[in-house]
DRENDO-1510 file (C-alpha; in Angstrom, 1 decimal, always signed):
<recs>
REC; n; res; u; v; w
REC; 1; MET; -2.7; -11.4; -3.7 .
REC; 2; THR; -6.2; -10.5; -2.3 .
REC; 3; GLU; -7.0; -8.7; +0.9 .
REC; 4; GLN; -9.1; -11.6; +2.1 .
REC; 5; LEU; -5.8; -13.2; +3.1 .
REC; 6; PHE; -5.0; -10.6; +5.7 .
REC; 7; LYS; -6.6; -7.9; +7.9 .
REC; 8; THR; -5.8; -4.3; +7.3 .
REC; 9; CYS; -5.1; -2.6; +10.6 .
REC; 10; PHE; -3.7; +0.6; +12.2 .
REC; 11; TYR; -2.1; +1.4; +15.5 .
REC; 12; LYS; -0.8; +4.6; +17.1 .
REC; 13; SER; +2.9; +5.5; +17.4 .
REC; 14; ASP; +4.2; +7.1; +20.6 .
REC; 15; ASP; +4.0; +10.5; +18.8 .
REC; 16; ASN; +0.4; +9.8; +17.6 .
REC; 17; LEU; +0.9; +8.9; +14.0 .
REC; 18; ASN; -1.5; +6.4; +12.4 .
REC; 19; LEU; +0.7; +3.5; +11.3 .
REC; 20; PHE; -0.6; +0.7; +9.1 .
REC; 21; TYR; +0.1; -3.1; +9.2 .
REC; 22; ARG; -1.2; -6.2; +7.6 .
REC; 23; ASP; -2.1; -9.1; +9.9 .
REC; 24; TYR; -2.0; -12.5; +8.3 .
REC; 25; HIS; -3.7; -14.5; +11.1 .
REC; 26; PRO; -4.5; -18.0; +9.9 .
REC; 27; GLY; -6.2; -19.1; +13.1 .
REC; 28; ASN; -4.4; -22.4; +13.2 .
REC; 29; GLU; -1.0; -21.2; +14.3 .
REC; 30; ALA; -1.5; -22.5; +17.9 .
REC; 31; ASP; +1.6; -21.5; +19.9 .
REC; 32; ALA; +3.9; -20.9; +17.0 .
REC; 33; VAL; +6.1; -17.8; +17.4 .
REC; 34; PRO; +4.7; -15.0; +15.2 .
REC; 35; VAL; +6.7; -13.3; +12.4 .
REC; 36; ILE; +7.2; -9.6; +11.8 .
REC; 37; CYS; +8.4; -8.6; +8.4 .
REC; 38; LEU; +10.2; -5.3; +8.0 .
REC; 39; HIS; +10.7; -3.7; +4.6 .
REC; 40; GLY; +13.5; -1.6; +3.0 .
REC; 41; LEU; +14.1; +2.1; +2.8 .
REC; 42; THR; +11.5; +3.1; +0.2 .
REC; 43; ARG; +9.4; +0.0; +0.2 .
REC; 44; ASN; +6.2; -1.1; +2.0 .
REC; 45; ALA; +4.3; -4.1; +3.2 .
REC; 46; ARG; +3.4; -5.3; -0.3 .
REC; 47; ASP; +7.0; -6.5; -0.7 .
REC; 48; PHE; +6.1; -9.5; +1.5 .
REC; 49; ASP; +2.9; -10.6; -0.2 .
REC; 50; GLU; +4.2; -14.0; -1.2 .
REC; 51; ILE; +6.3; -14.9; +1.8 .
REC; 52; ALA; +3.7; -13.7; +4.3 .
REC; 53; CYS; +1.0; -15.9; +2.7 .
REC; 54; HIS; +3.5; -18.8; +2.6 .
REC; 55; LEU; +4.4; -18.5; +6.3 .
REC; 56; ALA; +0.8; -17.7; +7.4 .
REC; 57; LYS; -0.1; -21.4; +6.7 .
REC; 58; SER; +1.2; -22.1; +10.2 .
REC; 59; ARG; +2.1; -18.8; +11.9 .
REC; 60; ARG; +0.7; -15.4; +12.4 .
REC; 61; VAL; +2.6; -12.8; +10.2 .
REC; 62; ILE; +2.6; -9.1; +10.9 .
REC; 63; VAL; +3.8; -6.7; +8.2 .
REC; 64; PRO; +3.9; -3.0; +8.9 .
REC; 65; ASP; +4.3; +0.0; +6.7 .
REC; 66; LEU; +7.0; +2.1; +8.3 .
REC; 67; ARG; +6.1; +5.7; +9.0 .
REC; 68; GLY; +6.3; +7.7; +5.8 .
REC; 69; ARG; +5.6; +4.7; +3.6 .
REC; 70; GLY; +2.6; +3.0; +2.1 .
REC; 71; LEU; -0.6; +3.6; +4.1 .
REC; 72; SER; +1.2; +4.9; +7.3 .
REC; 73; ASP; +1.2; +8.6; +8.1 .
REC; 74; TYR; +4.0; +10.8; +6.8 .
REC; 75; ASP; +6.0; +12.5; +9.6 .
REC; 76; ALA; +6.1; +16.3; +9.6 .
REC; 77; GLN; +9.5; +16.0; +11.4 .
REC; 78; TRP; +11.8; +14.5; +8.8 .
REC; 79; GLN; +14.5; +13.9; +11.4 .
REC; 80; ASN; +12.3; +11.0; +12.7 .
REC; 81; TYR; +13.0; +9.0; +9.5 .
REC; 82; HIS; +15.7; +7.1; +11.2 .
REC; 83; PRO; +16.2; +3.5; +12.3 .
REC; 84; TYR; +15.9; +4.2; +16.0 .
REC; 85; THR; +12.5; +5.8; +15.5 .
REC; 86; TYR; +11.3; +2.9; +13.2 .
REC; 87; VAL; +12.4; +0.4; +15.9 .
REC; 88; ASP; +10.5; +2.3; +18.5 .
REC; 89; ASP; +7.4; +2.0; +16.3 .
REC; 90; VAL; +7.9; -1.7; +16.0 .
REC; 91; TRP; +8.1; -2.2; +19.7 .
REC; 92; GLN; +4.9; -0.1; +20.0 .
REC; 93; LEU; +3.2; -2.5; +17.6 .
REC; 94; VAL; +4.5; -5.6; +19.5 .
REC; 95; SER; +3.1; -4.1; +22.7 .
REC; 96; ALA; -0.2; -3.1; +21.1 .
REC; 97; LEU; -0.7; -6.7; +19.9 .
REC; 98; LYS; +0.5; -8.2; +23.2 .
REC; 99; LEU; +3.1; -10.4; +21.4 .
REC; 100; GLY; +5.7; -12.3; +23.2 .
REC; 101; LYS; +8.8; -13.5; +21.4 .
REC; 102; VAL; +8.9; -12.8; +17.6 .
REC; 103; ILE; +10.8; -13.9; +14.6 .
REC; 104; VAL; +12.0; -10.9; +12.5 .
REC; 105; ILE; +12.5; -10.9; +8.8 .
REC; 106; GLY; +14.3; -7.8; +7.7 .
REC; 107; THR; +15.0; -6.6; +4.2 .
REC; 108; SER; +17.8; -4.0; +3.9 .
REC; 109; LEU; +16.7; -1.3; +6.3 .
REC; 110; GLY; +14.5; -3.8; +8.0 .
REC; 111; GLY; +17.5; -6.0; +8.7 .
REC; 112; LEU; +19.3; -3.1; +10.3 .
REC; 113; MET; +16.2; -2.6; +12.5 .
REC; 114; ALA; +16.3; -6.3; +13.4 .
REC; 115; MET; +19.9; -5.8; +14.6 .
REC; 116; ILE; +19.0; -2.8; +16.7 .
REC; 117; MET; +16.0; -4.7; +18.2 .
REC; 118; ALA; +18.4; -7.5; +19.1 .
REC; 119; ALA; +20.7; -5.1; +21.0 .
REC; 120; GLN; +17.7; -3.5; +22.8 .
REC; 121; LYS; +15.6; -6.5; +23.7 .
REC; 122; PRO; +17.4; -9.7; +22.8 .
REC; 123; GLN; +15.0; -11.7; +25.0 .
REC; 124; MET; +12.1; -10.8; +22.6 .
REC; 125; LEU; +13.7; -12.2; +19.5 .
REC; 126; GLU; +13.3; -15.9; +18.7 .
REC; 127; ALA; +15.2; -15.7; +15.5 .
REC; 128; VAL; +16.2; -13.2; +12.7 .
REC; 129; ILE; +16.4; -13.5; +8.9 .
REC; 130; LEU; +18.6; -10.8; +7.3 .
REC; 131; ASN; +17.7; -10.2; +3.7 .
REC; 132; ASP; +20.7; -8.9; +1.8 .
REC; 133; ILE; +21.9; -6.6; +4.5 .
REC; 134; GLY; +24.9; -6.5; +6.9 .
REC; 135; PRO; +26.5; -4.1; +9.3 .
REC; 136; GLU; +28.5; -2.5; +6.4 .
REC; 137; LEU; +27.0; -1.1; +3.2 .
REC; 138; ALA; +29.1; -1.3; +0.0 .
REC; 139; PRO; +29.8; +2.3; -1.1 .
REC; 140; GLU; +28.8; +1.6; -4.7 .
REC; 141; GLY; +25.4; +0.3; -3.7 .
REC; 142; LEU; +24.7; +3.2; -1.3 .
REC; 143; LEU; +25.7; +5.7; -4.0 .
REC; 144; ARG; +23.3; +4.0; -6.4 .
REC; 145; ILE; +20.4; +4.2; -3.9 .
REC; 146; LYS; +21.1; +7.8; -3.2 .
REC; 147; SER; +21.3; +8.6; -6.9 .
REC; 148; TYR; +17.8; +7.2; -7.8 .
REC; 149; LEU; +16.3; +8.7; -4.6 .
REC; 150; SER; +17.4; +12.1; -5.6 .
REC; 151; ASP; +16.0; +11.7; -9.2 .
REC; 152; VAL; +12.3; +11.5; -8.6 .
REC; 153; GLN; +9.5; +13.3; -10.3 .
REC; 154; LYS; +6.0; +13.8; -8.9 .
REC; 155; ASP; +4.2; +11.2; -11.0 .
REC; 156; TYR; +4.6; +8.9; -13.9 .
REC; 157; SER; +2.5; +7.0; -16.5 .
REC; 158; LEU; +2.6; +3.3; -16.0 .
REC; 159; ASP; +5.0; +2.9; -18.9 .
REC; 160; GLN; +7.3; +5.7; -17.5 .
REC; 161; ALA; +7.3; +4.0; -14.1 .
REC; 162; ILE; +8.2; +0.7; -15.6 .
REC; 163; ALA; +11.0; +2.2; -17.7 .
REC; 164; ARG; +12.4; +3.9; -14.7 .
REC; 165; ALA; +12.3; +0.7; -12.6 .
REC; 166; LYS; +14.1; -1.2; -15.4 .
REC; 167; LYS; +16.8; +1.4; -15.8 .
REC; 168; ILE; +17.6; +1.4; -12.1 .
REC; 169; ASN; +17.3; -2.4; -11.5 .
REC; 170; GLN; +17.6; -4.5; -14.6 .
REC; 171; ASP; +21.2; -5.4; -14.0 .
REC; 172; PHE; +20.1; -6.9; -10.6 .
REC; 173; PHE; +17.1; -8.8; -11.9 .
REC; 174; PRO; +18.3; -10.0; -15.3 .
REC; 175; ASP; +15.6; -12.7; -15.7 .
REC; 176; TYR; +12.7; -10.3; -15.2 .
REC; 177; GLN; +10.1; -10.3; -17.9 .
REC; 178; ASP; +7.5; -7.5; -18.7 .
REC; 179; ASN; +5.0; -8.8; -16.2 .
REC; 180; ASP; +7.7; -8.9; -13.5 .
REC; 181; TRP; +8.5; -5.3; -14.1 .
REC; 182; ARG; +4.9; -4.3; -14.0 .
REC; 183; ASN; +4.5; -6.1; -10.6 .
REC; 184; PHE; +7.7; -4.5; -9.4 .
REC; 185; VAL; +6.2; -1.0; -10.1 .
REC; 186; LEU; +2.8; -1.8; -8.6 .
REC; 187; ARG; +4.4; -2.8; -5.3 .
REC; 188; ILE; +5.9; +0.7; -4.7 .
REC; 189; HIS; +3.4; +3.1; -6.4 .
REC; 190; LYS; +0.0; +4.3; -5.8 .
REC; 191; VAL; -2.4; +5.6; -8.4 .
REC; 192; ASN; -3.6; +9.2; -8.0 .
REC; 193; ALA; -6.8; +11.0; -9.1 .
REC; 194; GLN; -5.3; +11.7; -12.5 .
REC; 195; ASN; -4.6; +8.0; -13.0 .
REC; 196; ARG; -0.9; +8.6; -12.7 .
REC; 197; TYR; +1.6; +6.6; -10.6 .
REC; 198; GLU; +3.2; +8.1; -7.6 .
REC; 199; LEU; +6.0; +6.5; -5.5 .
REC; 200; GLU; +4.4; +5.6; -2.2 .
REC; 201; TYR; +6.9; +7.1; +0.3 .
REC; 202; ASP; +7.6; +10.5; +1.7 .
REC; 203; PRO; +10.4; +12.3; -0.3 .
REC; 204; ASN; +11.8; +13.5; +3.0 .
REC; 205; VAL; +13.0; +9.9; +3.5 .
REC; 206; PHE; +15.9; +10.9; +1.1 .
REC; 207; LEU; +16.5; +14.1; +3.0 .
REC; 208; ALA; +16.9; +12.0; +6.2 .
REC; 209; LEU; +19.2; +9.5; +4.5 .
REC; 210; SER; +21.4; +12.4; +3.2 .
REC; 211; GLN; +21.5; +14.3; +6.5 .
REC; 212; LEU; +21.5; +11.5; +9.1 .
REC; 213; GLY; +23.0; +8.6; +7.2 .
REC; 214; GLY; +21.8; +5.0; +6.6 .
REC; 215; LEU; +23.5; +3.2; +9.5 .
REC; 216; PRO; +23.3; +3.5; +13.3 .
REC; 217; GLU; +26.6; +4.3; +15.0 .
REC; 218; ASP; +28.9; +1.3; +15.4 .
REC; 219; PRO; +26.8; -1.1; +13.4 .
REC; 220; TRP; +29.0; -4.1; +14.2 .
REC; 221; HIS; +27.9; -3.6; +17.8 .
REC; 222; TYR; +24.4; -4.2; +16.7 .
REC; 223; PHE; +25.3; -7.2; +14.5 .
REC; 224; ASN; +27.1; -8.7; +17.5 .
REC; 225; ALA; +23.9; -8.5; +19.5 .
REC; 226; LEU; +22.7; -11.4; +17.3 .
REC; 227; ALA; +25.5; -13.7; +18.8 .
REC; 228; ARG; +23.0; -15.8; +20.8 .
REC; 229; ILE; +20.1; -15.5; +18.4 .
REC; 230; PRO; +19.5; -18.0; +15.5 .
REC; 231; CYS; +20.1; -16.0; +12.3 .
REC; 232; LEU; +19.8; -16.7; +8.6 .
REC; 233; LEU; +21.5; -14.4; +6.1 .
REC; 234; LEU; +20.1; -14.3; +2.5 .
REC; 235; HIS; +22.4; -12.8; -0.1 .
REC; 236; GLY; +21.5; -11.7; -3.5 .
REC; 237; GLU; +24.2; -13.0; -5.9 .
REC; 238; LEU; +24.2; -9.8; -7.8 .
REC; 239; SER; +23.8; -7.4; -4.9 .
REC; 240; ASP; +25.8; -4.2; -4.9 .
REC; 241; LEU; +25.0; -3.4; -1.3 .
REC; 242; LEU; +26.0; -6.6; +0.4 .
REC; 243; THR; +29.3; -7.8; -1.0 .
REC; 244; SER; +31.0; -11.2; -0.6 .
REC; 245; ASP; +33.7; -9.6; +1.6 .
REC; 246; ILE; +31.1; -8.2; +4.0 .
REC; 247; VAL; +29.4; -11.6; +4.1 .
REC; 248; GLU; +32.7; -13.3; +5.0 .
REC; 249; LYS; +33.3; -10.8; +7.8 .
REC; 250; MET; +29.8; -11.6; +9.1 .
REC; 251; ARG; +30.3; -15.3; +9.0 .
REC; 252; THR; +33.7; -15.0; +10.8 .
REC; 253; GLN; +32.1; -12.8; +13.5 .
REC; 254; LYS; +29.1; -15.1; +13.9 .
REC; 255; PRO; +30.2; -18.7; +13.1 .
REC; 256; ASP; +26.8; -20.2; +13.5 .
REC; 257; LEU; +25.3; -17.7; +11.0 .
REC; 258; GLN; +23.2; -19.7; +8.5 .
REC; 259; TYR; +23.7; -18.5; +4.9 .
REC; 260; ALA; +22.0; -18.9; +1.5 .
REC; 261; MET; +22.8; -17.3; -1.8 .
REC; 262; VAL; +19.9; -16.3; -4.0 .
REC; 263; PRO; +21.2; -16.7; -7.6 .
REC; 264; ARG; +20.7; -14.2; -10.4 .
REC; 265; CYS; +19.2; -11.6; -8.0 .
REC; 266; GLY; +20.5; -8.3; -6.7 .
REC; 267; HIS; +19.4; -6.0; -3.9 .
REC; 268; ALA; +17.1; -7.2; -2.6 .
REC; 269; PRO; +15.5; -10.6; -3.1 .
REC; 270; PHE; +11.7; -10.5; -2.8 .
REC; 271; LEU; +11.8; -13.8; -0.8 .
REC; 272; ASN; +9.6; -15.6; -3.4 .
REC; 273; GLU; +12.6; -16.9; -5.2 .
REC; 274; PRO; +13.0; -20.8; -4.9 .
REC; 275; ALA; +16.3; -20.5; -3.3 .
REC; 276; ALA; +15.1; -18.0; -0.7 .
REC; 277; LEU; +11.9; -19.9; +0.0 .
REC; 278; ALA; +13.9; -23.2; +0.5 .
REC; 279; ALA; +16.4; -21.5; +2.9 .
REC; 280; ILE; +13.6; -19.9; +4.9 .
REC; 281; ASP; +11.6; -23.1; +5.2 .
REC; 282; ALA; +14.7; -25.0; +6.3 .
REC; 283; PHE; +15.5; -22.4; +8.9 .
REC; 284; MET; +12.0; -22.0; +10.2 .
REC; 285; GLN; +11.3; -25.7; +10.6 .
REC; 286; ASN; +13.6; -25.8; +13.6 .
REC; 287; LEU; +11.9; -22.8; +15.3 .
REC; 288; PRO; +9.0; -23.0; +17.8 .
</recs>
């Protein structure tokens, strides 16, 4: 991935933070509805490198770093690390770019944000892709996330960072080879002046998760806001956050929910897997 494929940009939040986004703007997208990709709790825009380049062959793709992640400012008020604030930031970006309807791809937390967006402004959403997330979180998956968020040191050597990533995630990505783990680490770390690797998110994100919780109130209300919006659910076969039981509840609640399993993959698919790409392409071909 090279930066020539996207523009690096910043915009201001309502509370005056500098927030970063990547703008994949091919120039030949005509009137195609643009895509906004929203990442997970401790992730950043780099998670969407491959899928953004793929979709940008025919559509504009906007990929922000949420506040407290990546190149966006950290928030001195940790209570703002909450889905409602993140959604406000996305609407601010939509307004700043003068976008009309958008297609939202949301991974994990980003999928929860997409549901909230659907409840707030359904007329603005052309379609939604939920990546391994639903209106319920399996307790075992949430416990695992909280455990590794609470066990973080300031920095790591590259080998230490890779070892930590494998320890946490190898059961969910059993086919990963050494280079895959290296790329996994490079997506979520920055290199400091001492050539050490630091996780690229504000540690207060964990404080907010612990104190404020990971879901908005009545999350099924927000999922039900997708009732009239075309929606694709991608489900990592090995996910411990989105279980088959939750998937079945979602499909019962929204009978037209399109669904694809991503085999031999846990939480969450990177959307470069063949099964994920095929499902996204099939879904997107029917969208304006």
